[in-house]
N, C-alpha and C positions, 0 to 999 in steps of 0.2 A: 537404349532408345535409338542410338545410331544404327544398331543392327536391325531393329524392327523397321526403321525407315528404309534401310537398304532392301530388306525383304519385300516391303510394300512396293518399292520401285521395280524390283525384278518381276514381281507378280503383274504389275501394270504393264511392263514391257512385253511380257509373254502374251497377255490378253490382247494388247494393242497389236502385236505382231500377227496373231492369228486372224484378227479382224481385217487388218490391212492386206495381208497376203491373199486372203480369200475374197477380197473385193472383186465383184464382177463388173463394176462400173469404172472403167479406166479414167474417166474424167473426174472421179471423186478422189482418186488416190492422192494427188498433191495436197488438197485441202485437209484431208484426214491426216496425212503425214505431218503437216506443219502444226496443226492444232494439237494433236496428241503429243508430239515431240516437245512443243513448248510447255504443255501441261506437265508432262512427266519430268522434264528437266528443270521446272520451276523458273522459267524465263518469261520475260515480258513479251518476246516475240520470236518468230522463226520464219526464215525465208528459204524456199526451195528453188534452186536454179538448175535447169537441165539443158543439155544440148539438144538442139533440133536436128533430127536425123537427116533432114533434107538440106539444111544450110550449114550445118556444123557450128552454128553460132549458139551461144548459151542465152537463155532467157528465163526470167522469173516465171515460175509456173504457179506459185502461190505464196502469199505473204500473210502471216497470221500475227495480229497484235499491233499493226500499224495504226496510228491515230489520225490526226488531222493531215491535210494535204501537204503542208510545208514540212512537217516532221517526216511524213512518209517519203517524200521526195529526197530529203537529206539522208535518211536511213538507207534507202535504196541505192543512193550514190556510194555510200560507205560500203554496202554489201557488194556492189559491182566491183569496186576497187579491190576489196579483200578477196572476192571470188577469182578475179583475174590472177592475183598472186598465187592463190591455192591451186588453180588449174595449171599454172605454169610450173609450179614446183612439185605438185602432187602431195604436198604435206599440209597438215592442219595448221591454222593460224589462230593463235590465242592472244588477245590483247586485253589485259586485265584493267588497264587504266587508259582509255582512249585519249583523254585530255593531255596525258603525259607522253603519248607516243608521237614521234615526229611525223610519221607517214599519215596518221589518222586524226591528228589533233583538231583539224577543222570541224570535225563532227562531234567533238567532245561535249557540246551543249546538249546534244540529242541522245547520245549513246554513252553509257558509262563503261561497258565491257562487252566483248563479243568473242565468239568462237566460230570460225568458219572451217568446215570439215569437208574433205573431198569424198565424192561417191566413187565407187569402183570404176576402173577403166576410163577415168577422166570424163565421166558422163555428166558431171555437174557437182554442185556443192549444196550443203545445208548450213545455214548460218543462224546461230542463236545469239540474241542480244539482251543485255541488261539482266544478268543473273542477279537473283536476290542478294542483298548485301551480306557481307561476311557476318557470321555469328558463331557461337561455340559449336553448333551442330554442323555448320558448313565452314570448315577452316579456310577455304579460299574460293574465290569465284572461279568456277569451272576447274575444280580440283581434278586430280588424276582419276579419282573415282567417277566424277561427272563425265570425264572424257571416255572412260571405259564403258559407262552406261550408254553414252551417245553412240559408241561404236556398235553396241548391240542393236540399238534402234536403227542405225544406218543400214545394217545388214538386212533387217526386215524391210526397210524402205526400198533398198536395191532390189530385193526379191519381188516386192509388190510392183515396182515400176516395170521390171522384166515381165511379170505376169500380165500387167495391163497392156504392154506393147504386144504380147502374143495374142491376147484377146482381141485387141484392135485389128491386128492383121487377119485373124481368123474371121472376124465379122466382115472385113472387106472382101475376103475370098468367098464367103458365103453369098454376098451381094453380087459379086462378079459371076460366080457359078450359076446363080439363078438366071442371070441375063443370058 
């Protein structure tokens, strides 16, 4: 059963990757990336943060799974704090029990667990929150297998973002050349 579940995830990742990388609408890439990553990883939500090429500041490009306004505001605060740490170290950050973590305990009422993962070249982060509770089929929240799966997803997302940026630049050049 575990093997079948893993094969289903790999199949979903490959299909998702092909769709994402071939997207010709750059504005759709963040929403597609967060929704599909959240679905494949079995999480309540996903937030994509990218650096703005003009200001070098990072900003949330899409957030999937946020609920009411108060909850969303708190989750986005947690994500910003985690993202700053990940961008400064370049390493993923996994917190399995937010309420027990000294740095993030203030958000323990809204988020149980999260994984914040860096994108290549310090270009941003992707944060998953509230992984399904532990069960015999999922031995730990954000297990090593989950992190490996996320790495595959992130590589597709990075390619899609790169492609979207190239398409956007090409469209600007076409408009400028016509003028």
